[in-house]
C-alpha positions in Angstrom: 0.0 0.0 0.0 1.1 3.6 -0.7 2.9 5.4 2.2 2.7 9.1 3.0 6.4 9.5 2.3 6.2 7.9 -1.1 3.2 10.0 -2.1 4.9 13.2 -0.9 8.1 12.4 -2.8 6.2 11.7 -6.1 4.4 15.0 -5.8 7.5 17.0 -5.1 9.3 15.3 -8.0 6.5 16.2 -10.4 6.7 19.8 -9.2 10.5 19.8 -9.8 10.0 18.4 -13.3 7.4 21.1 -14.1 9.8 23.8 -12.9 12.6 22.5 -15.2 10.2 22.4 -18.1 9.2 26.0 -17.5 12.8 27.4 -17.0 14.7 25.3 -19.6 14.1 27.5 -22.7 15.1 30.6 -20.9 18.2 29.0 -19.3 19.3 27.6 -22.7 18.9 31.0 -24.3 21.1 32.6 -21.7 23.8 29.9 -21.7 24.0 28.9 -25.3 26.1 32.0 -26.6 28.9 31.1 -24.1 29.4 27.5 -25.3 32.7 26.8 -27.1 32.9 24.6 -30.2 33.2 21.2 -28.4 30.6 22.0 -25.8 28.2 23.4 -28.5 28.6 20.1 -30.5 28.0 18.0 -27.4 24.9 20.0 -26.5 23.6 19.7 -30.0 23.9 15.9 -30.0 22.3 15.7 -26.5 19.5 17.9 -27.6 18.9 15.9 -30.7 18.5 12.7 -28.7 16.2 14.3 -26.1 14.1 15.9 -28.8 13.6 12.6 -30.5 12.4 11.0 -27.3 10.1 13.9 -26.5 8.6 13.9 -30.0 8.0 10.1 -29.8 6.5 10.5 -26.4 4.2 13.3 -27.6 3.0 11.2 -30.5 2.6 8.1 -28.3 5.3 6.3 -30.4 7.7 5.2 -27.6 8.2 1.4 -27.5 6.5 -0.1 -24.5 9.7 -1.6 -23.0 11.5 1.7 -23.2 8.6 3.7 -21.8 8.4 1.3 -18.8 12.1 1.6 -18.0 12.5 5.4 -18.4 12.6 7.2 -15.0 9.4 9.1 -14.1 7.7 7.7 -17.2 4.3 8.4 -15.7 5.2 12.1 -15.4 6.5 12.1 -19.0 3.1 10.7 -20.1 1.1 13.1 -18.1 3.3 16.1 -19.2 3.8 15.1 -22.9 2.4 18.3 -24.3 4.3 20.8 -22.1 7.5 18.7 -22.4 7.3 18.8 -26.2 6.7 22.6 -26.2 9.6 23.1 -23.8 11.9 21.0 -26.0 11.0 22.9 -29.2 11.5 26.3 -27.6 14.8 25.2 -25.9 16.0 24.0 -29.3 15.2 27.4 -30.9 17.1 29.1 -28.1 20.1 26.7 -28.5 20.2 27.3 -32.2 20.0 31.1 -31.9 22.8 31.2 -29.3 25.2 28.8 -31.1 24.7 30.1 -34.6 24.1 33.8 -33.9 26.1 34.2 -30.7 25.1 36.8 -28.2 23.4 38.9 -30.9 21.3 36.0 -32.0 20.2 35.1 -28.4 19.4 38.8 -27.8 17.3 39.0 -30.9 15.3 35.9 -29.9 14.9 36.8 -26.2 14.8 40.7 -26.4 13.5 41.3 -29.9 10.0 41.5 -28.4 11.0 45.0 -27.2 11.3 46.3 -30.8 8.1 45.6 -32.6 7.0 45.4 -35.3 10.2 44.2 -36.8 10.7 40.6 -38.0 12.9 39.7 -35.0 10.3 41.2 -32.8 7.5 39.0 -34.2 9.7 35.9 -33.9 10.6 36.8 -30.4 6.9 37.4 -29.5 6.0 33.9 -30.8 8.8 32.3 -28.9 7.8 33.9 -25.6 4.2 32.9 -26.2 5.2 29.3 -26.6 7.5 29.6 -23.5 4.6 31.0 -21.4 2.3 28.2 -22.6 4.3 25.6 -20.6 3.7 27.0 -17.1 0.0 27.7 -18.1 -0.5 24.0 -18.9 1.3 23.0 -15.7 -0.5 25.6 -13.4 -2.3 22.9 -11.4 1.1 21.2 -10.6 3.0 24.4 -10.0 0.3 25.9 -7.8 0.0 22.9 -5.5 0.7 23.8 -1.8 3.1 21.1 -0.8 3.4 21.8 2.9 -0.3 21.9 3.5 -0.9 18.7 1.5 1.9 16.8 3.1 0.7 17.9 6.5 -2.8 16.8 5.7 -1.6 13.4 4.4 0.5 12.9 7.5 -2.4 13.7 9.8 -4.9 11.6 8.0 -2.6 8.6 7.5 -1.5 8.8 11.1 -5.2 8.5 12.1 -5.7 5.6 9.8 -3.2 3.5 11.6 -5.4 3.8 14.7 -8.8 3.5 13.0 -10.0 -0.1 12.5 -12.5 1.0 9.8 -9.6 2.4 7.6 -7.6 -0.8 8.2 -10.7 -2.7 6.9 -10.9 -0.5 3.8 -7.3 -0.9 3.0 -7.3 -4.7 3.7 -10.2 -5.2 1.3 -8.6 -3.0 -1.3 -5.3 -4.9 -1.1 -7.0 -8.3 -1.2 -9.4 -7.8 -4.1 -8.2 -4.8 -6.2 -4.4 -4.2 -5.9 -3.2 -7.7 -5.0 -0.1 -8.4 -7.3 -1.4 -11.9 -8.3 -5.2 -12.0 -7.7 -6.3 -8.3 -7.7 -8.7 -7.0 -10.4 -6.3 -4.0 -10.9 -2.9 -5.2 -9.9 -0.6 -2.7 -8.2 -3.1 0.2 -8.2 -2.7 1.2 -4.5 -5.1 3.2 -2.3 -4.2 5.8 0.2 -7.1 6.8 2.5 -7.2 10.5 3.1 -10.4 11.2 5.1 -13.0 9.2 6.9 -16.3 10.4 8.2 -19.7 9.0 9.1 -21.1 9.5 5.6 -18.1 8.9 3.3 -14.4 8.2 2.9 -12.0 9.6 0.4 -8.7 8.5 -0.9 -6.1 8.6 -3.8 -5.5 5.7 -6.2 -1.9 5.5 -7.6 -1.1 3.2 -10.5 2.3 1.6 -11.1 4.8 3.8 -13.0 4.0 3.9 -16.7 0.3 2.9 -16.4 -3.0 4.7 -15.8 -5.6 4.2 -13.1 -8.3 1.9 -14.4 -10.4 1.1 -11.3 -14.1 1.7 -11.9 -17.1 2.4 -9.7 -18.4 -1.1 -10.4 -15.1 -2.6 -9.1 -15.3 -0.6 -5.9 -19.0 -1.3 -5.5 -18.5 -5.0 -5.6 -15.8 -4.9 -2.9 -17.5 -2.5 -0.4 -21.1 -3.4 -1.2 -22.1 0.2 -2.0 -24.3 1.4 -4.9 -22.1 2.3 -7.8 -23.8 5.6 -8.1 -22.5 6.5 -4.6 -18.9 6.3 -5.8 -17.2 9.2 -7.7 -13.8 9.8 -9.2 -11.8 13.0 -9.9 -8.7 13.2 -12.0 -5.4 13.5 -10.2 -2.3 15.4 -11.2 -1.4 12.9 -13.9 -2.8 9.8 -15.6 -1.4 7.5 -12.9 -3.4 9.2 -10.1 -7.1 9.5 -9.3 -9.1 10.7 -6.3 -12.0 8.6 -5.1 -15.0 9.4 -2.9 -17.1 6.5 -1.5 -20.4 7.6 0.1 -21.5 5.3 2.9 -25.1 6.7 2.6 -27.0 7.9 -0.4 -25.9 11.5 -1.3 -28.6 14.1 -1.6 -28.7 14.0 -5.4 -28.9 10.2 -5.4 -31.3 9.6 -2.6 -34.5 8.4 -4.4 -36.5 9.6 -1.4 -35.8 13.2 -2.5 -37.0 14.8 -5.7 -33.5 15.4 -6.9 -32.4 11.8 -6.4 -35.5 10.3 -8.0 -35.2 12.6 -11.0 -31.5 11.9 -11.6 -31.8 8.1 -11.1 -35.0 7.4 -13.0 -36.4 10.4 -15.0 -33.4 12.2 -16.5 -31.2 9.1 -17.1 -30.3 8.1 -20.6 -33.4 6.5 -22.1 -35.5 7.9 -19.2 -38.9 9.7 -19.6 -37.2 13.1 -19.7 -33.6 12.3 -20.6 -31.3 15.2 -20.8 -33.1 17.4 -18.3 -32.0 18.6 -14.9 -33.5 20.3 -11.8 -32.6 23.6 -10.4 -33.9 25.8 -7.5 -35.1 22.8 -5.6 -37.1 24.0 -2.6 -39.2 22.5 0.2 -42.9 23.1 -0.3 -44.6 23.6 3.0 -48.0 23.5 1.2 -47.5 19.9 0.2 -44.9 18.6 2.6 -42.7 17.7 -0.4 -40.5 19.5 -2.8 -40.8 21.8 -5.8 -38.2 22.4 -8.5 -37.7 23.9 -11.9 -37.2 21.4 -14.7 -34.7 22.7 -17.3 -34.0 21.3 -20.7 -30.3 20.3 -21.2 -28.1 21.8 -23.9 -28.9 19.0 -26.3 -32.7 19.7 -26.1 -34.4 22.6 -27.8 -37.5 22.4 -25.6 -39.2 20.3 -23.0 -41.6 17.7 -24.1 -44.7 17.6 -21.9 -44.8 14.2 -20.2 -48.0 12.2 -19.6 -48.7 12.7 -15.9 -49.3 9.0 -15.3 -45.9 8.2 -17.0 -44.2 10.8 -14.8 -45.7 9.4 -11.6 -44.5 6.0 -12.6 -41.0 7.3 -13.5 -40.7 8.9 -10.0 -42.0 5.7 -8.4 -45.0 7.5 -6.9 -47.9 5.1 -6.2 -50.6 7.8 -6.2 -50.6 10.0 -9.3 -52.4 12.7 -7.3 -49.1 13.3 -5.5 -47.3 14.6 -8.6 -47.9 17.9 -10.3 -46.3 19.2 -13.5 -46.9 22.7 -14.8 -45.3 24.0 -18.0 -43.8 27.6 -17.9 -44.1 30.1 -20.7 -40.4 29.4 -21.4 -40.6 26.2 -23.5 -37.4 25.0 -21.9 -38.8 25.2 -18.3 -41.5 23.7 -16.2 -42.4 23.3 -12.5 -42.4 19.8 -10.9 -43.9 19.0 -7.5 -43.4 15.8 -5.6 -45.9 15.8 -2.7 -46.1 13.9 0.6 -49.8 15.0 0.7 -52.1 16.7 -1.7 -53.4 19.9 -0.1 -56.5 19.7 -2.3 -57.8 16.5 -0.7 -59.4 18.3 2.2 -60.9 20.9 -0.1 -61.6 24.5 0.8 -65.1 25.7 1.8 -66.5 28.6 -0.3 -65.1 31.6 1.5 -67.8 34.1 0.4 -68.8 36.1 -2.6 -65.8 38.4 -2.3 -63.6 35.9 -4.1 -66.0 36.0 -7.1 -65.8 39.8 -7.4 -63.9 40.3 -10.7 -60.7 42.3 -10.4 -59.9 45.1 -12.9 -58.9 42.5 -15.5 -62.0 40.4 -15.0 -60.5 37.5 -13.1 -62.3 35.6 -10.3 -61.2 32.9 -7.9 -63.0 29.6 -8.4 -60.9 27.4 -6.0 -57.4 26.6 -4.9 -54.4 25.2 -6.9 -52.1 22.5 -5.7 -49.3 25.2 -5.6 -51.3 27.1 -3.0 -52.1 29.9 -5.4 -55.8 30.7 -6.1 -57.3 28.9 -9.1 -58.6 31.7 -11.4 -60.5 32.1 -14.7 -61.3 35.3 -16.6 -65.0 36.1 -17.1 -64.4 39.3 -19.0 -61.5 41.3 -20.4 -61.2 45.1 -20.4 -60.0 45.1 -24.0 -61.5 42.0 -25.5 -64.8 41.9 -23.8 -66.7 38.9 -22.4 -64.8 35.6 -22.1 -66.4 32.3 -23.0 -66.1 29.2 -20.7 -66.3 25.5 -21.2 -66.8 23.1 -18.3 -66.3 19.4 -19.0 -66.5 16.4 -16.8 -68.2 13.0 -16.2 -71.2 12.6 -14.1 -70.3 13.0 -10.4 -67.1 15.0 -10.9 -68.5 18.3 -9.8 -69.6 19.8 -13.1 -72.8 21.1 -11.6 -71.1 22.7 -8.7 -68.5 24.3 -10.9 -71.3 25.8 -13.1 -73.0 27.1 -10.0 -69.9 28.9 -8.9 -69.4 30.5 -12.3 -73.1 31.5 -12.4 -72.8 33.0 -8.9 -69.8 35.0 -10.1 -71.8 36.5 -12.9 -74.6 37.2 -10.5 -72.5 39.1 -8.0 -70.9 41.0 -10.8 -74.2 42.3 -12.0 -74.7 40.1 -15.1 -78.1 39.3 -16.7 -78.0 35.5 -16.9 -79.9 33.4 -19.4 -79.9 29.8 -18.3 -80.7 26.8 -20.4 -81.0 23.4 -18.7 -82.2 20.6 -21.1 -82.5 18.2 -18.2 -84.8 20.5 -16.3 -83.5 20.0 -12.8 -79.7 20.1 -12.9 -79.1 23.2 -10.9 -82.1 24.9 -9.2 -79.8 27.6 -7.6 -78.9 29.0 -11.1 -82.6 29.2 -11.9 -83.0 31.5 -8.9 -80.3 33.9 -10.0 -81.1 34.0 -13.7 -83.0 36.7 -15.5 -84.5 34.0 -17.7 -84.5 30.2 -17.3 -85.5 27.6 -19.9 -85.9 24.1 -18.5 -86.3 20.9 -20.4 -85.5 20.4 -24.1 -88.1 22.8 -25.4 -87.5 25.4 -22.6 -83.8 25.3 -23.1 -84.1 25.9 -26.8 -86.4 28.8 -25.9 -83.8 30.3 -23.7 -81.3 30.1 -26.6 -83.7 31.8 -28.9 -84.4 34.7 -26.5 -80.7 35.2 -25.9 -80.1 35.2 -29.7 -82.6 38.0 -30.2 -80.6 40.0 -27.5 -77.4 39.3 -29.3 -78.7 40.5 -32.7 -80.2 43.6 -31.0 -76.8 44.5 -29.6 -75.1 43.8 -33.0 -77.4 46.1 -34.8 -77.2 48.8 -32.0 -73.4 48.6 -32.0 -73.3 49.0 -35.8 -75.8 51.9 -35.7 -74.1 53.7 -32.9 -70.5 52.8 -33.9 -69.7 51.2 -30.5 -66.3 49.6 -30.4 -65.4 48.1 -27.0 -68.2 46.9 -24.9 -68.6 48.7 -21.6 -71.0 47.2 -19.1 -73.6 49.5 -17.4 -76.8 49.0 -15.4 -78.8 49.6 -18.6 -76.5 47.4 -20.7 -75.1 44.6 -18.5 -73.0 41.6 -19.2 -75.5 39.0 -20.5 -74.0 35.4 -20.4 -75.8 32.4 -21.8 -75.3 29.3 -19.6 -76.1 26.0 -21.3 -75.9 22.9 -19.2 -75.6 19.4 -20.8 -74.8 21.1 -24.1 -75.0 17.9 -26.2 -78.7 17.6 -25.4 -79.2 20.5 -27.9 -76.0 20.4 -29.9 -75.2 16.7 -30.1 -75.5 14.6 -33.3 -79.0 13.3 -32.5 -80.4 16.3 -30.8 -83.9 17.4 -31.8 -82.8 21.1 -32.1 -79.3 20.5 -33.3 -79.5 22.8 -36.3 -81.1 25.7 -34.6 -79.0 25.4 -31.4 -75.8 25.2 -33.3 -76.9 28.3 -35.3 -77.4 30.2 -32.0 -74.2 29.0 -30.3 -72.2 29.7 -33.5 -73.5 33.3 -33.4 -72.6 33.7 -29.8 -69.2 32.2 -30.1 -68.4 34.5 -33.0 -70.1 37.8 -31.9 -70.9 37.4 -28.2 -67.5 38.4 -26.8 -67.5 41.9 -28.2 -71.2 42.3 -27.3 -70.7 41.5 -23.6 -72.5 38.2 -24.1 -70.3 35.2 -23.3 -71.2 31.6 -23.9 -70.8 29.2 -21.0 -71.1 25.5 -22.0 -71.1 22.5 -19.7 -70.9 18.9 -21.1 -69.6 15.5 -20.2 -67.5 15.2 -23.4 -65.3 17.6 -25.3 -65.5 16.2 -28.8 -66.5 18.6 -31.6 -69.5 16.5 -32.5 -70.9 17.2 -29.0 -70.8 20.9 -29.8 -72.7 20.9 -33.1 -69.7 19.9 -35.2 -69.1 23.6 -35.7 -65.5 24.8 -36.1 -66.5 28.3 -35.0 -67.6 27.0 -31.6 -64.4 25.1 -31.3 -62.1 27.9 -32.2 -63.9 30.7 -30.4 -65.2 29.0 -27.3 -62.9 26.0 -26.8 -59.6 27.6 -27.8 -60.4 31.2 -27.1 -61.9 31.0 -23.7 -61.4 29.6 -20.2 -61.4 25.8 -19.9 -62.2 23.7 -16.8 -61.5 20.0 -17.2 -62.8 17.7 -14.5 -62.3 14.0 -14.6 -63.5 12.5 -17.8 -63.3 9.4 -20.0 -59.7 8.4 -21.1 -60.7 8.8 -24.8 -60.8 12.6 -24.3 -57.0 12.8 -24.5 -56.9 11.1 -27.9 -59.9 12.7 -29.5 -59.4 16.3 -28.4 -56.4 18.6 -29.2 -56.2 20.6 -26.0 -55.0 24.2 -26.1 -51.3 24.6 -25.8 -51.6 26.0 -22.2 -53.1 22.6 -21.3 -50.1 20.6 -22.7 -49.4 17.6 -20.5 -52.9 17.7 -18.8 -55.1 14.7 -19.2 -58.4 14.8 -17.4 -58.6 11.0 -17.5 -55.5 11.0 -15.2 -57.7 12.2 -12.4 -58.9 9.1 -10.5 -62.4 8.7 -9.2 -61.2 8.6 -5.6 -58.2 9.9 -3.6 -57.4 6.4 -2.6 -59.2 3.1 -3.1 -56.6 0.3 -3.0 -57.6 -2.5 -0.6 -55.7 -5.2 1.1 -54.8 -8.3 -0.9 -56.2 -10.5 1.8 -59.5 -9.8 3.5 -59.4 -9.4 7.2 -62.9 -9.4 8.8 -61.5 -7.7 11.9 -60.2 -4.7 9.9 -62.7 -2.1 8.7 -62.8 -1.5 4.9 -61.2 1.7 3.6 -64.0 3.8 2.1 -62.8 5.7 -1.0 -63.1 9.5 -0.9 -64.3 11.0 -4.2 -62.2 13.5 -6.1 -65.2 15.8 -6.5 -64.3 19.2 -7.9 -60.7 18.2 -8.8 -59.8 19.6 -12.2 -57.3 21.4 -14.5 -58.3 25.0 -15.2 -56.9 28.0 -17.0 -57.8 31.0 -19.0 -55.9 32.0 -22.3 -52.3 32.8 -21.6 -52.2 31.0 -18.3 -50.9 27.5 -17.8 -53.1 24.9 -16.2 -52.4 23.3 -12.9 -54.2 20.9 -10.7 -57.0 22.8 -8.9 -60.0 22.1 -6.8 -63.2 24.1 -6.9 -64.6 25.7 -3.8 -66.9 23.4 -1.9 -70.4 24.9 -2.3 -73.3 22.6 -1.9 -76.0 25.2 -2.6 -75.5 28.8 -3.7 -79.0 29.9 -2.7 -77.9 31.6 0.6 -75.5 33.8 -1.4 -78.1 35.0 -4.0 -79.4 38.5 -3.7 -83.0 37.8 -4.9 -83.9 41.5 -4.7 -81.3 42.3 -7.3 -81.6 39.9 -10.1 -80.2 41.7 -13.1 -82.3 41.8 -16.3 -81.0 42.9 -19.7 -82.7 46.3 -19.6 -81.4 47.2 -23.1 -83.5 44.5 -24.8 -86.7 46.3 -25.8 -88.5 43.0 -26.4 -88.2 41.8 -22.8 -91.9 41.9 -22.2 -92.5 39.5 -25.1 -89.7 37.1 -24.0 -92.0 34.1 -23.5 -93.6 34.5 -26.9 -90.2 34.9 -28.6 -88.9 31.8 -26.9 -91.4 29.7 -28.8 -90.4 30.9 -32.3 -87.5 29.5 -34.3 -84.7 31.8 -35.2 -83.5 29.8 -38.1 -83.7 32.0 -41.3 -85.8 29.3 -43.1 -88.4 29.4 -40.3 -89.0 33.1 -40.2 -91.9 34.4 -42.2 -91.4 38.1 -42.1 -89.1 40.3 -40.0 -92.1 42.5 -39.3 -93.5 39.8 -37.1 -90.9 40.7 -34.6 -91.4 43.5 -32.2 -89.6 46.8 -32.9 -86.0 46.6 -31.8 -85.7 42.9 -32.3 -83.1 41.7 -34.8 -83.4 40.7 -38.4 -82.2 37.2 -39.1 -78.7 38.6 -39.5 -75.6 36.5 -39.1 -72.3 36.5 -40.9 -73.0 39.6 -42.9 -76.2 38.5 -44.8 -79.9 39.0 -44.3 -82.2 36.0 -44.4 -84.6 35.7 -47.4 -88.3 36.5 -46.6 -90.8 33.7 -47.1 -94.5 34.1 -48.0 -95.6 32.1 -44.9 -94.0 30.4 -41.9 -94.4 26.7 -41.2 -96.8 27.6 -38.3 -99.1 29.6 -40.6 -99.1 26.9 -43.2 -100.1 24.2 -40.7 -102.9 26.5 -39.3 -104.1 27.3 -42.8 -104.2 23.6 -43.8 -106.4 22.7 -40.7 -108.6 25.7 -41.3 -109.2 24.7 -44.9 -110.4 21.3 -43.7 -112.3 22.4 -40.7 -116.1 22.0 -40.2 -117.7 25.1 -41.7 -120.3 25.2 -39.0 -117.7 24.7 -36.2 -119.8 21.9 -34.6 -117.3 19.1 -34.9 -113.5 19.0 -34.9 -112.0 17.5 -38.1 -108.7 15.7 -37.3 -105.9 15.2 -39.8 -102.9 12.9 -39.6 -99.6 14.7 -39.4 -98.6 13.3 -42.8 -101.7 14.8 -44.4 -101.0 18.1 -42.7 -97.5 18.0 -44.0 -98.7 17.4 -47.5 -101.2 20.2 -47.4 -98.8 22.6 -45.7 -95.9 21.8 -47.9 -93.6 21.5 -44.9 -91.5 18.5 -43.7 -88.7 17.4 -41.5 -87.6 19.0 -38.2 -89.0 22.4 -39.2 -92.5 20.8 -39.5 -92.1 18.9 -36.2 -91.0 22.0 -34.4 -94.0 23.9 -35.7 -96.4 21.2 -34.5 -94.8 21.3 -31.0 -95.0 25.1 -30.8 -98.6 25.3 -32.0 -99.7 22.5 -29.5 -98.0 24.3 -26.6 -99.7 27.6 -27.6 -103.1 25.8 -27.7 -103.6 26.8 -31.3 -103.9 23.1 -32.2 -104.3 19.9 -30.2 -103.8 16.2 -30.4 -106.7 13.8 -30.8 -107.4 11.7 -27.7 -106.6 8.1 -28.3 -105.3 8.6 -31.9 -101.6 8.8 -32.4 -100.4 11.4 -34.9 -103.8 13.1 -35.5 -104.2 16.9 -34.9 -107.2 19.2 -34.8 -107.6 23.0 -34.9 -107.9 25.0 -31.7 -107.5 24.1 -28.1 -108.4 20.6 -26.8 -112.2 20.4 -26.2 -113.3 20.0 -22.6 -115.5 17.2 -21.4 -118.7 19.4 -21.6 -117.8 20.5 -25.2 -117.4 16.9 -26.3 -120.8 15.6 -25.0 -123.0 17.1 -27.8 -120.9 15.5 -30.5 -121.3 12.1 -29.0 
């Protein structure tokens, strides 16, 4: 094993060689002019031999036998570049002194003082080469010998008395450096420090060879993870410094975020290979850690990982304990590894003050996993009203989310139009709405009324040259809230064509008119929203998006906006925990799963989505100011709202624009005016029944709907819608006990039917 004295001697020898390499060219330049003929000849021969050896050493052309037998061959190998430069510059000085005498030596060494002459340029180049030698050897020349020797003496003196060090050296000598059986024969270890967490040492190879011990060799001997063992280059190829950690270092401890990331995520072939973490901090909000993920130099940007894949890569059993949030810089993101998810307990609704929009139109809808408020924008001071989409499976909190958004509009003075095709989804919203339409027909009526308001504002804005919408008491924000949107917009919906027409208009024009569209649905596919690209582009991509737990197919069928990159609502499990024991124990109570109600990803345009949870608000009724339900005071047809709700707004269904009250819109959309028809479907049906009615009015003549369609010249959904409207208005009625037969006027009472019998 290496002794302290031997190590000290080798280090001092190397420093002496380095000093000679540095001083040789200058010394030769000074002495060469004074050599007589015989001495000059001898010096030239000696230089030629030395130069040949140094050149062969520099080009790795020395025979193996010669290299082994040369003194200090390990130093020659380590210093081959500075030795070669020193030899060349010394040869130049020798030639100048012998051939040119004192004048030649002066020209070479002092010519630098007389630029820009040719001797000055040559002298400058020579001095630059001379100076390069000590620069290359700066680590050797700068070493503090006394301090190092003292440290070695102290450390090695202590090792003689420490049984742990004796054990380290014994194993090294037996398995690694043993001259016959060692894996790396003759590569001796000197232990330098020993502590409770690590020990360090220096490995020295035999003269003429390099240190080749690897972390795997050391790991097999001392039974430590190879990742806990590091090497650092020594002063030359025959020396290396080693550190063996006895416990996992911080950046390798897989219980820490840094260790797990380095070992599993950023490794070669890992989920996010080539990345690294910086600014790692403890996160008191989650009991874990948060860090900034940064793309390495070989990466142009971060790829957004699937959250389930990321949880698996970090060996996290519950995916709800991992959070990944992209930053605006495409090379950065935030990663959170949590001991507990702060959203599990939820946060009770703190009061309507959190729903009061700030100057930029943002409201707080819940809490984010980061501890920051979860916010969406309901209106923008420059762009106008902001659309919103809420998506989530049944039981995920979609209704509660919609209730909070509606309450936000209520406390901010909006005139709400509410359409609920199911009829009983959210009674609290009905109480705060200026107009509610329940059931399929009622919901379609709400859309029709809202459409008339939109067209009125479009015409008014064009007439009065209004640019940016400014809400006032007379002209308030007027959102349309449509729950279960697919019931009206889906592929098989009865009113698909008309509902899509209305939502298209709202998506395109509503924002600048202060009339946002708020859609709630279980699925996000375009087919569920009328198959209309304008709805997708203006509502889905241009507004706020709240994604509660949904079907796994959503990820593959929907291109989420860029600010939702890496978010998959299907990654949200139904419950915070639900795993059970493998073997049933009747003495142990079963673990009841706790639902992830209200857990979502939410963001407005320009903000990146993070995991959020909505405020817990069972019923918004106590927070509704029933004495201040805002109505759209600027709609001049408000008194006729119930009648307008029964009439189709499709251009093909409108008889004459004069049928609408003054101030209502023409069938205007997209820059064209609808063509006028001689009669509406309603009027054609009434005319057909009147033409076949009993002239005396004693009996009711009933016609089958197919006969009515033929006489009226109407068919399809337009005809069916007209029948429904006329029946509800008691202008026609269905025949009792006869399917598909209709008669003129309201349904006769029992007394009226008696004489006919």
